[in-house]
C-alpha positions in Angstrom: -0.1 0.4 0.0 2.8 2.2 0.7 4.5 2.1 -2.1 1.2 2.8 -4.2 1.0 6.1 -2.5 4.4 7.0 -3.2 3.9 6.0 -7.1 0.9 8.2 -6.6 2.6 11.3 -5.6 5.3 10.9 -7.9 3.1 10.9 -10.9 0.9 14.0 -9.4 4.7 15.7 -8.8 5.4 15.1 -12.5 2.1 16.2 -14.0 2.6 19.3 -11.8 6.2 19.9 -12.9 4.7 19.3 -16.9 2.1 22.1 -16.4 4.4 24.5 -14.5 7.8 24.1 -16.2 6.6 25.5 -19.4 4.9 28.7 -17.6 8.3 30.2 -17.2 9.2 32.5 -20.1 12.4 34.0 -20.3 12.5 37.3 -22.2 15.9 38.9 -23.7 17.0 42.4 -23.8 15.3 44.2 -27.0 12.6 41.7 -27.2 8.9 42.0 -26.2 6.8 39.0 -25.6 2.7 39.0 -26.0 0.7 36.8 -23.8 -3.2 36.3 -24.6 -5.4 35.3 -21.7 -8.0 32.9 -23.4 -7.4 34.6 -26.5 -7.5 38.3 -25.9 -4.6 40.6 -25.2 -3.8 40.6 -21.6 -0.4 41.9 -21.6 3.2 42.8 -23.2 6.3 41.8 -21.2 9.1 44.4 -22.1 11.3 43.8 -19.1 14.4 41.4 -19.6 14.2 38.4 -17.6 12.2 35.4 -16.1 8.2 35.5 -16.1 6.0 33.9 -15.0 2.3 33.3 -16.9 -0.7 31.4 -15.4 -0.8 27.7 -17.0 -3.5 27.0 -19.4 -4.9 30.1 -19.7 -2.1 32.2 -20.9 -0.1 31.9 -24.0 2.8 33.8 -25.5 1.5 34.4 -29.4 4.7 36.2 -30.3 7.9 37.5 -29.0 9.5 40.1 -31.1 12.9 41.8 -31.6 13.4 45.4 -31.2 17.1 45.2 -32.8 17.8 46.5 -36.3 16.8 43.3 -38.9 18.2 43.1 -42.1 15.2 41.5 -44.6 16.3 40.4 -48.4 13.7 38.6 -50.3 12.9 38.0 -54.0 9.4 38.8 -54.8 7.5 37.4 -57.8 4.6 39.3 -59.7 3.0 38.9 -62.8 2.1 41.5 -65.3 -0.2 40.3 -68.2 1.5 36.8 -69.0 4.8 37.6 -68.1 6.3 36.6 -64.6 8.7 39.1 -63.0 11.2 39.0 -60.0 12.2 41.5 -57.8 14.7 41.3 -55.1 14.2 43.4 -52.4 16.4 44.7 -49.0 15.8 46.4 -46.5 16.6 47.3 -42.8 13.5 47.3 -40.6 13.4 48.1 -36.7 10.0 47.8 -34.7 9.3 50.9 -32.8 5.5 50.0 -32.1 5.5 46.4 -31.0 1.6 46.3 -30.5 0.8 47.7 -33.9 3.3 45.3 -35.3 1.9 42.2 -34.1 -1.7 43.3 -34.1 -1.8 45.6 -37.0 -1.7 42.6 -39.6 -1.5 38.7 -40.0 1.8 39.4 -40.8 3.0 43.0 -41.1 6.1 42.1 -43.4 4.0 40.1 -45.9 1.6 43.3 -45.9 4.8 45.4 -47.0 6.0 42.8 -49.4 2.4 42.7 -51.5 2.2 46.5 -50.9 5.6 46.8 -53.3 4.4 43.9 -55.3 0.9 46.1 -56.0 3.1 48.8 -56.7 5.0 47.4 -59.2 2.1 45.8 -61.1 0.5 49.4 -61.5 3.8 50.6 -62.6 4.7 53.1 -60.3 8.1 54.9 -60.2 10.3 52.7 -58.5 11.1 55.7 -55.9 8.1 57.0 -55.5 7.5 52.9 -54.4 10.4 53.6 -51.7 9.2 56.5 -49.9 5.7 55.3 -50.1 6.3 51.9 -48.8 8.5 53.3 -46.1 5.5 55.6 -44.9 3.0 52.6 -45.1 5.4 50.6 -43.0 5.1 52.9 -40.2 1.3 52.4 -40.3 2.2 48.9 -38.9 4.8 50.1 -36.1 7.9 49.4 -38.0 10.7 51.7 -39.4 12.3 51.0 -42.8 15.8 52.0 -43.9 17.7 51.4 -46.8 15.1 50.0 -48.9 16.4 48.8 -52.3 14.7 47.3 -55.3 16.6 45.7 -57.9 
């Protein structure tokens, strides 16, 4: 009988650890973590360190870096029957993390789609660069050194 009690206690302790350990989250310097409680925005953790979130109720939906990130991507678009490629490279830095996360499903892809739409409508490249930089600000990040090739 005592062995069964000890086994039951060990199993319960193991289950408790399996639930609690993933609830400790580490936020690094220049990172912001977004916590949702039951599917609704709860808080934004921007202080570096170890933080505890309520198990099974809270979840980390995204962690974003506030440092400058270099992005290089080849975009494909179609004009009439021709498939064209454009290489886009830029440096981005998030200045409004909540807008970046909740502004669109994927803020970077939204910017890439904006560039493609401008290319399809045959807008001048200098105008595309200026408009894209302004458009990115509505999604919470700055674009620097935007190059279209």
